[in-house]
DOMAR-724878 format. One line per 10 residues: number of its first residue (from 0); their letters; for each residue x, y, z of N, C-alpha, C, CB. Coordinates in pm, whole numbers, plus 32768, in hexadecimal, padded with zeros to 4 digits. Last residue first. Glycine has a CB too. Layout:
# DOMAR-724878
NUM> a> X/Y/Z/X/Y/Z/X/Y/Z/X/Y/Z ~ ...
***
This chain:
# DOMAR-724878
191> xxxxxxxxxx> 78EA/7F08/828C/78EB/7F6D/8220/7923/7FED/8250/7861/7F83/81E8 ~ 7920/7DB1/82CB/792A/7E3C/82FB/7931/7E9A/8285/79A6/7E4F/8357 ~ 792C/7CAB/8286/78B2/7CF3/8261/78B2/7D84/8292/7839/7CAA/8298 ~ 7A20/7C4D/82E4/7A02/7C40/8255/7985/7C8A/8229/79F4/7BAF/8232 ~ 7A7C/7C41/83E3/7A70/7CC7/83A8/7A43/7CC1/8317/7AF4/7D10/83B1 ~ 7A3F/7B83/84FB/7A38/7B81/8469/7A21/7C0E/8434/79C7/7B22/843A ~ 7AED/7C10/8617/7A9C/7BAA/85D4/7AA6/7BB3/853D/7A0C/7BB5/85FE ~ 7C11/7C3A/86CE/7BB6/7C73/866A/7B6E/7C01/8628/7C03/7CCA/8600 ~ 7C9D/7C6C/8817/7C79/7C1A/87A4/7C16/7C64/874B/7C3D/7B93/87D1 ~ 7DB6/7D24/88A3/7D2F/7CEC/88A3/7D18/7C98/8827/7CC6/7D5A/88AC
181> xxxxxxxxxx> 7EB4/7D7A/888F/7E68/7DAF/8900/7DDD/7D74/8908/7E5F/7E45/88F7 ~ 7FFF/7D4A/8818/7F76/7D17/8820/7F31/7D47/889E/7F76/7C7D/881A ~ 80AD/7E7D/87CD/80A8/7DFB/8810/8016/7DCD/8815/80E5/7E02/88A0 ~ 817F/7F59/8722/80FA/7F1D/872A/8104/7E93/876B/80BA/7F12/869E ~ 827C/8003/87EB/824E/7FB4/8777/81C4/7F78/878F/82B3/7F45/8758 ~ 816B/80B1/87EF/81ED/80C1/87AF/8257/807F/8807/820F/8158/8796 ~ 8013/8048/87AD/8082/8079/87FD/8101/8086/87AA/809A/801C/8873 ~ 7F4D/7F1E/876D/7F6A/7FAD/8764/7FDE/7FCF/87C0/7EEE/8001/8789 ~ 7E78/7E27/86E5/7EFE/7E4C/8713/7F0C/7EE3/8709/7F6D/7E04/86C0 ~ 7D9A/7D26/86E6/7DA1/7DB6/86F3/7E2A/7DD5/872D/7D2D/7DEF/874E
171> xxxxxxxxxx> 7D8D/7C0D/860B/7DC9/7C4F/8680/7DBB/7CE6/8676/7E5D/7C29/868D ~ 7D5F/7B5A/8539/7CF4/7B77/8599/7D26/7BBA/8619/7CAA/7AF7/85BD ~ 7EB2/7ADF/8513/7E29/7AF1/84E3/7DC9/7B0D/8556/7DFB/7A74/8496 ~ 7FC4/7B98/85B4/7F7A/7B1E/8593/7EEE/7B3D/855C/7F6D/7AC4/860F ~ 80B6/7C61/852F/8039/7C69/857B/7FE8/7BEE/8554/7FE8/7CF1/855F ~ 821D/7C75/853B/81A0/7C3D/8508/812C/7C51/856A/81B2/7BA8/84EC ~ 82B3/7DB8/8589/82B2/7D25/8585/8228/7CF5/855B/82DA/7CE8/860F ~ 828C/7EC3/8580/8315/7E94/8569/831F/7DFD/8563/836F/7EC8/85D6 ~ 81C0/7FC9/8558/81BC/7F36/854D/8246/7F05/8523/814F/7F08/84E7 ~ 814E/80BD/861A/81C9/809C/85D2/81D1/8003/85CF/8249/80DD/8615
161> xxxxxxxxxx> 8018/8179/8611/806C/8108/8639/80E7/80FA/85E1/801B/8087/8636 ~ 7F4F/8232/85E6/7FD3/8261/8612/802F/81F2/8641/7FC2/82C6/867F ~ 7E37/815B/8620/7E70/81D9/85F1/7EF6/81F7/8634/7E10/824B/860A ~ 7E5F/7FF1/8619/7E2A/806F/864B/7E78/80E8/861C/7E27/806D/86DF ~ 7E19/7EFC/8538/7E8A/7F44/8573/7E57/7FCF/8598/7F06/7F4B/850F ~ 7D70/7DCD/852D/7D61/7E5F/8530/7DDC/7E98/8576/7CDC/7E8B/8578 ~ 7D41/7CA5/845E/7D81/7CEF/84CB/7D63/7D85/84BE/7E1A/7CD6/84CD ~ 7CE7/7C06/838E/7C84/7C38/83ED/7CC2/7C80/8465/7C30/7BC7/841D ~ 7E21/7B5C/835E/7D99/7B7E/8333/7D41/7BA7/83A8/7D5A/7B08/82E9 ~ 7F54/7BED/83E2/7EF9/7B80/83C0/7E6C/7BAF/83A3/7EF5/7B1D/8430
151> xxxxxxxxxx> 805B/7C8E/8362/7FE5/7CA9/83B4/7F7B/7C46/8387/7FB3/7D40/83A7 ~ 81B1/7C6D/8364/8135/7C33/8331/80C7/7C54/8394/8142/7B97/831B ~ 82D9/7D27/8321/8262/7D11/8374/81F4/7CCC/8324/822E/7D97/83AC ~ 83BA/7D77/8294/83B3/7CEE/82C7/8337/7CCC/8316/8427/7CD5/831A ~ 83C2/7ED5/82ED/83EC/7E63/829B/83DC/7DDE/82E4/847C/7E74/8271 ~ 82A5/7F71/8396/8330/7F64/8369/834D/7EDE/8327/838E/7F77/83DD ~ 81AA/805B/8397/81C3/7FCB/8390/824D/7FB9/8351/8152/7F7E/833D ~ 811B/8155/8451/818F/8133/8400/81A4/809D/840B/820F/8181/842E ~ 7FEB/8219/8454/803B/81A4/8479/80B4/8199/841F/7FE6/8122/8472 ~ 7F20/82DA/8429/7FA4/8301/845C/7FF7/828C/8491/7F94/8367/84C9
141> xxxxxxxxxx> 7DF7/8210/8457/7E3E/8288/842D/7EC5/8299/8472/7DE9/8302/8447 ~ 7E03/80A2/843B/7DC0/8122/8451/7E1B/8198/842D/7D94/812E/84E3 ~ 7DE1/7F99/837B/7E50/7FE5/83B4/7E1A/8074/83C0/7ED5/7FDE/835A ~ 7D22/7E86/8374/7D15/7F17/837C/7D90/7F4F/83C4/7C92/7F41/83C6 ~ 7CF2/7D6B/829E/7D40/7DB0/8307/7D21/7E45/8301/7DD9/7D98/82F5 ~ 7C88/7CC4/81DC/7C2D/7D02/823E/7C76/7D42/82B4/7BCC/7C9A/8272 ~ 7DAD/7C01/81A6/7D23/7C20/8182/7CD8/7C5D/81F9/7CDB/7BA1/8151 ~ 7EEC/7C91/8218/7E8C/7C2B/81F0/7E02/7C5F/81CC/7E7E/7BCA/825C ~ 800A/7D0C/81A2/7F98/7D38/81F1/7F22/7CE5/81BF/7F7D/7DD5/81E2 ~ 815D/7CDA/81A0/80DD/7CA1/8177/8071/7CCD/81D8/80E4/7C06/8170
131> xxxxxxxxxx> 8296/7D33/8127/822A/7D56/8183/81AA/7D1C/8149/821F/7DF2/8198 ~ 83E4/7CAE/8102/8359/7CBE/80D8/82FA/7CE3/8149/8328/7C3F/8098 ~ 84FD/7D7B/8149/84B8/7CFC/8160/8424/7D11/8140/84CC/7CC9/81F4 ~ 8640/7E13/8137/85B5/7E0D/810C/857E/7D82/8128/85A7/7E31/8075 ~ 873B/7EF6/81AC/8701/7E70/81A8/8670/7E7A/817D/870E/7E29/8233 ~ 8860/7FB4/8167/87CE/7FAA/8167/87A2/7F18/815F/8793/7FFA/80F1 ~ 8986/7F57/8227/893E/7F82/81AE/88A7/7F72/81BF/896D/7F32/8134 ~ 8A53/7FAB/8311/89CE/7F6E/830D/897F/7FA2/8295/8982/7F8B/8391 ~ 8B41/8035/8301/8B47/7FA6/831E/8AC1/7F5F/8312/8B7C/7F91/83A9 ~ 8AF6/813D/82CE/8B53/80FB/8272/8B58/8064/8287/8BDE/8136/8282
121> xxxxxxxxxx> 8994/813B/8323/8A1A/8176/8328/8A73/8124/82CC/8A53/8179/83BB ~ 889F/80FF/82A8/88A3/8136/8330/8927/817E/8347/888F/80C7/8399 ~ 882B/8147/815D/888E/810B/81B6/8888/814E/823F/891C/8117/817A ~ 86C2/815E/8137/874C/8187/8119/87AA/813E/8178/875E/8222/8125 ~ 85D3/80D6/8162/85D2/814A/8109/865D/8180/80E8/8580/81B7/8147 ~ 85B3/7FE7/81DC/85E3/8055/8230/85E1/80DA/81E6/8671/8037/8262 ~ 847D/7F5C/8153/850F/7F6A/815F/8530/7FDB/81BF/8551/7F83/80D4 ~ 8372/7F66/812A/83AD/7EE0/8131/8447/7EE5/8138/8382/7E8D/80B7 ~ 828C/8037/81CC/8310/802D/818D/8343/7F9F/8198/8374/8090/81CE ~ 8178/80FD/81DC/819F/8070/81DD/8220/8065/818B/812D/8012/81A2
111> xxxxxxxxxx> 80D0/81F0/8298/813F/81D0/8240/8161/813D/824E/81BB/822A/825F ~ 7FB0/82C8/82C0/7FFE/824F/82DC/8067/8239/8270/7FA2/81D5/82E6 ~ 7F08/839A/8286/7F88/83B8/82C4/7FDE/833F/82E2/7F73/8402/8340 ~ 7DE1/82D6/829E/7E22/8356/827F/7EA4/836A/82CD/7DC4/83C8/829C ~ 7E04/8167/8288/7DC8/81E7/82AA/7E1E/8261/828E/7DA4/81E6/8336 ~ 7DBF/805B/81C3/7E30/80A5/81FC/7E02/8135/820B/7EB1/809A/81A1 ~ 7D1E/7F21/81B6/7D10/7FB2/81C0/7D8E/7FED/81FE/7C92/7FD9/8214 ~ 7CD0/7E10/80E6/7D2D/7E4A/8148/7D21/7EE1/8141/7DC1/7E1C/812C ~ 7C32/7D80/8031/7BF2/7DE0/808C/7C4D/7E0D/80FE/7B74/7DA4/80C6 ~ 7D2D/7C8F/8008/7CA3/7CB6/7FE9/7C6B/7D0F/8058/7C4A/7C38/7FD5
101> xxxxxxxxxx> 7E77/7D11/805F/7E14/7CAC/803D/7D8D/7CE8/801A/7E05/7C4C/80AE ~ 7F9B/7DA0/7FE4/7F21/7DB8/8031/7EB9/7D54/8001/7EED/7E4C/8020 ~ 80F4/7D79/7FE1/8074/7D40/7FB5/8006/7D65/8017/807F/7CA6/7FA6 ~ 822D/7DC3/7F6A/81C6/7DF2/7FC5/8140/7DC2/7F8F/81C9/7E8F/7FD6 ~ 8384/7D80/7F3F/82F9/7D59/7F24/829E/7D8B/7F93/82EE/7CC0/7F17 ~ 846B/7E43/7F17/846A/7DB4/7EFA/83DC/7D89/7ED8/84A2/7D63/7F71 ~ 8427/7F43/7F33/84A9/7F2D/7EF6/84BF/7E98/7EDC/851A/7F65/7F50 ~ 8307/8003/7F42/833C/7F7B/7F33/83C6/7F7F/7EF1/82DA/7F24/7EE0 ~ 822C/80C6/7FFE/82AE/80C2/7FBD/82E5/8035/7FBB/8311/8120/8003 ~ 8115/8196/801D/8143/810B/8017/81C5/8108/7FC7/80D8/80AD/7FD6
91> xxxxxxxxxx> 806D/8280/80D6/80E5/826D/8084/810F/81DB/808F/8159/82CD/80B2 ~ 7F18/8306/80CF/7F88/82BC/8109/7FFA/82AE/80A4/7F5A/8232/813A ~ 7E02/8348/80A6/7E67/83AB/80C9/7EE2/8370/8108/7E2D/8411/8124 ~ 7D9B/8213/80C0/7D61/8296/80D8/7DCE/82F9/8104/7CF2/828D/8144 ~ 7D4D/80FC/8013/7DC1/8146/8043/7D97/81D9/8048/7E40/8131/7FE8 ~ 7CB9/7FD0/8008/7C96/805C/801E/7D0F/80A0/805E/7C16/806B/8079 ~ 7C69/7EBA/7F33/7CC3/7EFD/7F91/7C9F/7F91/7F95/7D59/7EEA/7F67 ~ 7BD2/7E22/7E81/7B8C/7E77/7EE2/7BE7/7EB4/7F4C/7B21/7E28/7F25 ~ 7CD3/7D35/7E49/7C4C/7D64/7E2D/7C11/7DB2/7EA2/7BF1/7CEE/7E0B ~ 7E21/7DB0/7EA5/7DBB/7D4C/7E88/7D33/7D89/7E71/7DB4/7CE9/7EF6
81> xxxxxxxxxx> 7F34/7E32/7E22/7EC1/7E5E/7E71/7E4E/7E04/7E48/7E9F/7EF7/7E59 ~ 8087/7DF1/7E1F/8003/7DBE/7DF9/7F9D/7DF7/7E5A/8000/7D21/7DFA ~ 81C8/7E2C/7D9E/8160/7E5A/7DFA/80DA/7E29/7DC5/8161/7EF7/7E08 ~ 8320/7DE2/7D81/8296/7DBF/7D5E/8238/7DF2/7DCA/8287/7D25/7D4B ~ 845C/7E53/7CEC/8400/7E33/7D5A/8374/7E17/7D26/83FB/7EA5/7DC1 ~ 850A/7EB0/7C29/84FB/7E21/7C3B/8499/7DF6/7CA7/857D/7DE6/7C58 ~ 852B/7FE9/7CC0/855E/7F8F/7C58/854F/7EFC/7C7F/85F1/7FAE/7C3C ~ 8401/8034/7D8A/848A/8049/7D59/84B4/7FDA/7CF8/84EB/8051/7DCE ~ 82E1/80D7/7D9D/8312/804E/7D8B/8399/8058/7D44/82AB/7FF6/7D38 ~ 8203/8193/7E4A/828D/8194/7E17/82BE/8104/7E14/82EB/81EE/7E70
71> xxxxxxxxxx> 80E6/823E/7E52/8112/81B3/7E41/819C/81BA/7DFF/80AB/815E/7DEA ~ 8039/831C/7F15/80B7/830A/7ECD/80D7/8275/7ECA/812B/835C/7F0E ~ 7F31/83F0/7F30/7F54/8363/7F33/7FCF/8353/7EDB/7EDC/8307/7F01 ~ 7F07/851C/7FF6/7F31/84D4/7F7E/7F44/843F/7F98/7FB1/8510/7F47 ~ 7DD9/8544/80BD/7E68/8553/80A3/7E8E/8504/8028/7EBB/8527/811C ~ 7CCA/8529/80C3/7D0D/8551/813F/7DA3/8566/812F/7CF5/84EB/81A9 ~ 7C86/84DC/7FB9/7C43/854C/7FFB/7C91/8581/8073/7BB9/8522/8028 ~ 7CE0/83FF/7F2D/7D3B/8470/7F3C/7CFC/84E9/7F80/7D6F/8499/7EB6 ~ 7CDB/82A3/7F28/7C93/831C/7F4E/7CF4/838D/7F6F/7C37/8300/7FC7 ~ 7CC7/81B0/7E5D/7D38/81FE/7E90/7D00/828A/7EAC/7DB3/8201/7E2B
61> xxxxxxxxxx> 7C1D/808B/7E5B/7C08/811B/7E6A/7C85/8158/7EA7/7B89/8139/7EC3 ~ 7BDE/7F77/7D84/7C37/7FBB/7DE2/7C16/804F/7DE3/7CCD/7FA4/7DBC ~ 7B57/7ECE/7CD4/7B0C/7F15/7D3B/7B63/7F56/7DA6/7AAD/7EB6/7D7B ~ 7C5F/7DE4/7C8C/7BDB/7E1E/7C72/7BA3/7E64/7CEE/7B7B/7DB1/7C44 ~ 7DBB/7E44/7CD6/7D4D/7DEA/7CB8/7CC9/7E31/7CA1/7D3D/7D88/7D26 ~ 7EE0/7EA9/7C54/7E70/7EDB/7CA2/7DF4/7E8E/7C78/7E5C/7F76/7C8E ~ 802E/7E6A/7C5A/7FAF/7E30/7C2E/7F41/7E62/7C8C/7FB5/7D93/7C2C ~ 8163/7ECF/7BEE/80F6/7EF0/7C48/8076/7EBB/7C0B/80ED/7F8A/7C62 ~ 82B5/7E8E/7BCD/8230/7E61/7BA7/81CB/7E85/7C14/822F/7DC8/7B8C ~ 83EA/7F08/7B41/8389/7F00/7BAF/8301/7ED4/7B79/837D/7F88/7BF8
51> xxxxxxxxxx> 84A3/7F36/7A76/8479/7EAC/7A90/8417/7E9D/7B03/84F0/7E5A/7AAC ~ 850B/8064/7B05/851F/8003/7A99/84F7/7F75/7AC4/85B2/8004/7A6B ~ 8402/80E3/7BDF/8489/80DA/7BAD/8494/8073/7B3E/84E8/80B8/7C1D ~ 82E9/81AD/7BF1/8317/8125/7BDB/83A3/8129/7B9E/82B6/80D7/7B80 ~ 8205/8262/7C98/8293/8267/7C76/82C4/81D8/7C6B/82E5/82B8/7CE1 ~ 80DA/830B/7C8E/8116/8287/7C75/81A7/829C/7C4B/80C6/8239/7C06 ~ 7FF9/83C1/7D4F/807D/83BD/7D0E/80B1/832F/7D06/80E1/8416/7D5B ~ 7EF3/8498/7D73/7F12/840A/7D64/7F92/8400/7D13/7E9B/83BB/7D20 ~ 7EEE/85A4/7D5F/7EDA/856D/7DE6/7EF4/84D7/7DE7/7E4B/858B/7E18 ~ 7EFC/8620/7C65/7F78/85EF/7CA2/7F68/85BE/7D33/7FDE/865C/7C9F
41> xxxxxxxxxx> 7DBD/86A7/7C89/7E39/86A9/7C3B/7EB2/8684/7C92/7E4E/8733/7BFC ~ 7CB1/85E3/7CD0/7D0E/8644/7D0B/7D94/863A/7CC2/7D1F/862D/7DA4 ~ 7BB3/8539/7CDC/7BE1/8592/7C72/7C35/8602/7CAF/7B68/85CB/7C22 ~ 7BF7/83F7/7D77/7BB7/847A/7D6D/7BF5/84CD/7CFD/7BC2/84C4/7DF3 ~ 7BC9/82A6/7CFA/7C17/830E/7D3E/7BCE/8393/7D2B/7CAA/8316/7D08 ~ 7B9C/814B/7CB8/7B62/81CE/7CDD/7BCD/8226/7D1C/7AEB/81BC/7D3E ~ 7B6F/8040/7BCF/7BC9/808D/7C24/7B8D/8117/7C3D/7C56/8099/7BE4 ~ 7AE8/7F90/7B2A/7A9C/7FDD/7B8B/7AF3/8024/7BF2/7A3A/7F84/7BD0 ~ 7BF9/7EAD/7AE9/7B71/7EDE/7AD2/7B39/7F2B/7B4A/7B15/7E6A/7AB2 ~ 7D55/7F16/7B2B/7CE6/7EBC/7B0E/7C5F/7F00/7B00/7CDD/7E56/7B77
31> xxxxxxxxxx> 7E7E/7F74/7AA5/7E0F/7FA5/7AF6/7D91/7F5D/7ACB/7DFF/8040/7AE8 ~ 7FD0/7F36/7AA8/7F50/7F02/7A79/7EE3/7F2F/7ADA/7F53/7E66/7A6D ~ 8104/7F95/7A43/8099/7FBC/7A9D/8016/7F8E/7A60/8098/8057/7AB7 ~ 8253/7F49/7A23/81CC/7F20/79FA/8169/7F45/7A67/81C6/7E87/79DC ~ 8392/7FA9/7996/8330/7FA8/7A03/82A6/7F84/79CC/832B/8032/7A4B ~ 8438/7FC8/78BD/8422/7F40/78EF/83C0/7F38/7963/84A3/7F05/7918 ~ 849E/810E/7919/849C/80A2/78B4/848E/8018/78F7/851C/80A7/785F ~ 83C3/819A/7A18/8446/8187/79D9/843B/8118/7970/84B3/8165/7A43 ~ 82BB/826E/7A3C/82DD/81E2/7A27/8361/81DB/79DC/826C/8198/79D8 ~ 81FF/8339/7AE2/828C/8335/7ABD/82B4/82A2/7AB7/82E6/8385/7B24
21> xxxxxxxxxx> 80D9/83EE/7AE2/8114/836D/7ABF/81A7/8381/7A9D/80C8/832B/7A49 ~ 7FDF/8484/7B9C/8069/8493/7B6D/80A4/8408/7B58/80C0/84E6/7BD2 ~ 7E87/84B6/7B37/7EF0/8477/7B87/7F79/8495/7B4A/7EDA/83DF/7B92 ~ 7DC1/850B/7A92/7E01/8571/7AE4/7E6F/8538/7B3E/7D9A/85B7/7B39 ~ 7D5C/8429/7A1D/7D9A/848B/79C4/7DE3/84F8/7A12/7D2F/84CB/796A ~ 7CD1/83A1/7ADA/7D5F/837E/7ACB/7DA7/83E1/7A6F/7D6D/82F0/7A95 ~ 7BCA/83DB/7ABA/7C18/8436/7B0E/7CAD/8417/7B0C/7BE6/8430/7B9C ~ 7B4A/8310/7A40/7B8C/836F/79E7/7BDC/83D7/7A36/7B25/83B5/798E ~ 7B6B/81D4/7ADD/7B42/8260/7AE5/7B92/82B8/7A84/7B53/8293/7B73 ~ 7B4D/80AF/7A0C/7B8D/80FB/7A78/7B66/818E/7A6E/7C28/80EC/7A71
11> xxxxxxxxxx> 7AF2/8026/7933/7A8E/804C/7997/7ACA/809A/7A0C/7A48/7FD0/79CB ~ 7BD3/7FE2/7899/7B7B/804D/786A/7B0F/8078/78CE/7B39/8022/77EC ~ 7CFD/7FBF/7959/7C7F/7F86/792F/7C21/7FF7/7904/7C3F/7F31/79A1 ~ 7E38/8014/78E9/7DC7/8042/7939/7D47/8004/7902/7DBE/80DE/7939 ~ 7F86/7FE8/78ED/7F0C/7FA6/78BE/7E9A/7FCC/791D/7F1D/7F0A/78B7 ~ 80C4/8052/7893/804A/8079/78DA/7FD1/8034/789B/8039/8111/78D7 ~ 81AC/8037/7806/8198/7FE0/787A/811A/7FFB/78C7/820C/7FED/78D5 ~ 81AB/80FC/773E/819F/806F/7717/8189/8010/778E/821B/8044/76CD ~ 80CD/8203/778F/8152/81C9/77A3/8146/8136/777E/8187/81DD/7837 ~ 801D/8324/7728/8025/8293/773A/80B6/8268/7744/7FDF/8248/76C6
1> xx> 7F9E/8447/77C3/8003/8408/776E/800A/8373/778D/808D/844B/7781 ~ 7E57/84B7/77C6/7EBD/8473/7813/7F1D/842E/77B2/7E7E/840C/7878
***
């Protein structure tokens, strides 16, 4: 695996990273913490970091590529943090400002998390970006889309195929398009 001056990989991280795709622009920084895990699939794990972008992957994170590629795109000057024991399963995370996953936050297969519109809407409405925060012990199920400016509170669950356009309170089950609160969720800290 070619080394980049902005790439720091803990020696206990999976050697399967040798098959990942890394595109780091000048000034970008990607830090991969201890005991990081991924599968041995060529180019199924992709890191795209723009100039000055910062991605921090905490200890014991699993970026699972069995069900689909995992794409982490962090644009110029943006920041992305995957907290300890985060689990991203065949999903796409994109930060143009800031995207944070908390401790043991799960993002399911086919899901997408965007902190911006991704492009201008039209000549009068330029692209907008706002931080996304997914709290500790949250589960975003499969085929969900989480949009800019959303905070999902700790221990919340977002049901499959949901479109999250506004905040989800802690300990809340939310689903639908748009996702709305439909129930409560207890302590998820011991869920495996």
